[in-house]
Each structure stands twice: as C-alpha cells, then as structure tokens.
C-alpha positions in Angstrom: 3.6 54.7 73.9 6.8 55.0 76.2 6.3 55.6 79.9 3.0 57.5 79.4 0.0 56.7 81.6 -2.8 57.0 79.2 -6.7 57.0 79.8 -9.7 57.4 77.5 -9.6 61.3 76.5 -13.5 61.3 76.8 -12.9 60.4 80.4 -10.4 63.2 81.3 -11.7 66.3 79.5 -9.8 68.4 82.2 -6.5 67.4 80.5 -7.6 69.0 77.0 -8.0 72.5 75.9 -11.6 73.6 75.7 -11.8 73.3 71.8 -10.3 69.8 72.1 -12.6 68.8 74.7 -15.4 69.8 72.8 -14.4 68.1 69.6 -14.0 64.8 71.5 -17.5 65.3 72.9 -18.8 65.6 69.3 -16.8 62.6 68.3 -19.0 60.7 65.8 -20.1 57.1 66.6 -19.7 56.3 63.0 -16.2 57.8 62.6 -13.5 55.5 61.3 -11.6 55.4 64.8 -13.7 54.9 68.0 -13.5 57.8 70.5 -12.1 55.3 73.2 -8.9 55.0 70.9 -8.2 58.5 71.6 -6.3 58.4 74.7 -4.7 61.2 76.9 -1.8 61.4 79.4 -0.7 64.0 81.8 2.8 65.2 81.3 5.2 67.8 83.0 4.4 71.1 81.0 8.0 71.8 81.1 8.8 68.8 79.1 6.1 69.5 76.2 8.6 70.3 73.5 9.2 67.3 71.4 12.8 66.8 72.1 12.4 66.9 75.8 9.2 64.9 75.9 10.4 62.0 73.9 13.5 61.8 76.1 11.8 62.1 79.3 8.7 59.6 78.3 10.8 57.1 76.2 8.8 58.1 73.2 10.4 57.7 69.8 10.5 60.7 67.4 9.0 58.3 64.9 5.6 58.1 66.6 5.7 61.7 67.9 3.7 64.0 65.6 3.7 67.9 65.4 1.0 70.2 64.6 2.2 73.4 63.2 0.1 76.2 62.0 1.0 77.9 58.7 -0.3 81.0 57.3 -0.4 82.9 54.0 -2.2 85.7 52.1 -4.2 85.8 49.0 -6.1 88.8 48.1 -5.7 90.4 51.4 -7.0 87.4 53.3 -5.0 85.5 55.8 -5.4 81.5 55.0 -4.2 79.2 57.7 -3.8 75.4 57.6 -2.7 73.2 60.2 0.3 70.8 59.1 0.7 67.5 60.6 4.0 65.7 60.4 6.1 63.2 62.4 8.9 64.7 64.5 11.4 62.8 62.4 10.4 65.5 59.5 9.8 69.0 58.8 6.9 70.7 57.0 7.8 71.8 53.5 6.1 75.2 54.2 7.0 77.1 51.1 6.7 74.1 48.7 3.9 71.8 49.3 1.9 73.6 52.2 2.1 76.9 50.3 0.6 75.3 47.1 -2.1 73.5 49.0 -2.9 76.9 50.7 -3.0 78.4 47.2 -0.9 81.5 48.4 2.2 83.1 47.0 4.2 82.7 50.2 3.7 80.6 53.3 5.3 80.8 56.9 4.8 79.6 60.2 1.9 81.5 61.8 3.2 84.0 64.5 2.7 82.5 68.0 0.1 84.9 69.1 -2.1 84.6 66.1 -2.0 80.8 66.4 -2.9 80.8 70.1 -5.6 83.3 69.5 -7.1 81.4 66.6 -6.9 78.1 68.0 -7.9 78.6 71.6 -4.9 76.3 72.5 -1.5 76.7 74.0 1.6 77.4 71.9 3.5 74.1 71.9 0.3 72.0 72.3 -1.7 72.8 69.3 -3.4 69.8 67.9 -5.4 69.1 64.8 -8.4 68.0 66.9 -10.8 70.9 67.6 -9.2 73.4 65.1 -11.4 76.1 63.3 -13.7 74.2 61.0 -12.7 76.1 58.1 -9.1 75.3 58.4 -7.8 72.7 56.3 -5.7 70.0 58.2 -2.7 68.7 56.0 -1.5 65.4 57.3 1.7 64.1 55.8 1.2 60.4 54.5 3.8 59.0 56.9 1.4 60.1 59.8 -1.4 57.9 59.0 1.0 55.1 58.0 1.8 54.8 61.8 -0.2 52.7 63.8 -0.2 55.0 66.8 1.0 58.4 67.2 1.4 60.8 70.1 0.4 64.5 69.5 -0.5 67.6 71.6 -3.8 67.9 73.5 -4.2 71.9 73.2 -2.3 72.3 76.3 1.2 71.6 77.5 0.3 69.4 80.5 -0.8 66.4 78.3 -0.4 64.6 75.2 -2.8 62.7 73.0 -2.0 59.1 71.6 -4.1 57.7 68.9 -4.0 55.7 65.7 -2.3 57.7 63.0 -4.9 56.8 60.6 -7.4 58.8 62.8 -5.6 62.0 62.0 -6.2 61.6 58.3 -10.1 60.9 59.0 -10.4 64.1 61.1 -13.3 66.7 59.6 -11.4 69.0 57.0 -8.2 66.6 56.9 -6.4 65.9 53.8 -3.7 63.2 53.4 -0.8 64.8 51.6 2.1 63.0 50.1 5.6 64.7 50.5 4.2 67.3 52.9 7.1 66.8 55.1 10.7 66.2 54.4 13.2 64.2 56.5 14.7 66.4 59.3 
C-alpha cells in the first residue's frame, strides 16, 4: 500500500463521500469481507489522479483500481454502469461494457452526469455506495489482486481493500475481459 497511512474506513467516515460512508455503515456482518478490512487513507487532493497518486504514494499501477461510469441508451432510457479495472488496463467500453449494458453504443458518462448521479466527486468515484440499480462490472484481474487501492468518493482520500471485496459488492458482476492492457 505504498506510503499510505490507512485506518479502518468505518472509523473515518469523514474521509468518505456521504454515499460511501452510508454504504460502509450498512456493510453486512455476513459479507465475504469484514468491514474492518476496508481501509481509508487521506491524500493530497491535487494528487488524486491515478498516475500522480501512484508516483507520490509509491503505489503500483497493478494495485491501483479505477472506477469509471459508462452510459448508453436503450429505448430512450439512459443506462449506467460502473466499470472497475486495474490502472494497468482500460475498459473495453464499446465491446464488453456495451454488450453487458445491452445498448447499441456506450461511452464514458459526462462528468456532470456521473457526479450528479453518484453524489461523489469526479476523480474519486468508487463502486461502494453507487445507486442500487446500477450494475457494477468488475474486471476479473481486480478480484485476483490481494489488495487494491480505489477512490473513496472524494479526491482527498483513497480506499484500500481486498480485491475480492469489489466482486462481492451488491450489484457486482465479475466480467472476464472487461478491460484490455493499456
């Protein structure tokens, strides 16, 4: 986890976006991953973007996960999904993500739409605490990682947790080939 100074997220809800804090508060005791294994660390908000964050905090790109919001339309309805991939990869938006959303064309959701729909800051969006009706597509490489670092819903902190925990979130689906090497 590089040089991050982590604490259990449930004890530092002030470092999380409100929907993320609420999800941590509802974390089930019978979840496959104990809530105390979900850690949070404060960071410099100016270093929240992946490359800058990894360099500043000595975190490998292979343990840094990104959550991107994709959108597509079907019969006039906008469908959203969160895609979670390692920083060494890129989401296959118009292949696997599009087919999984069952839309003709998919793209990254506009920043304003993603922020409004999630209640999180752009650059800090995380799959924890997303709208319940959104599918969370997790690339298989993410759950294969013992631990990953991901956004916390805000730019001034990051969450560290076991990779398999992301595949066990409500609404999550592990998808082989969701991402391609960068």
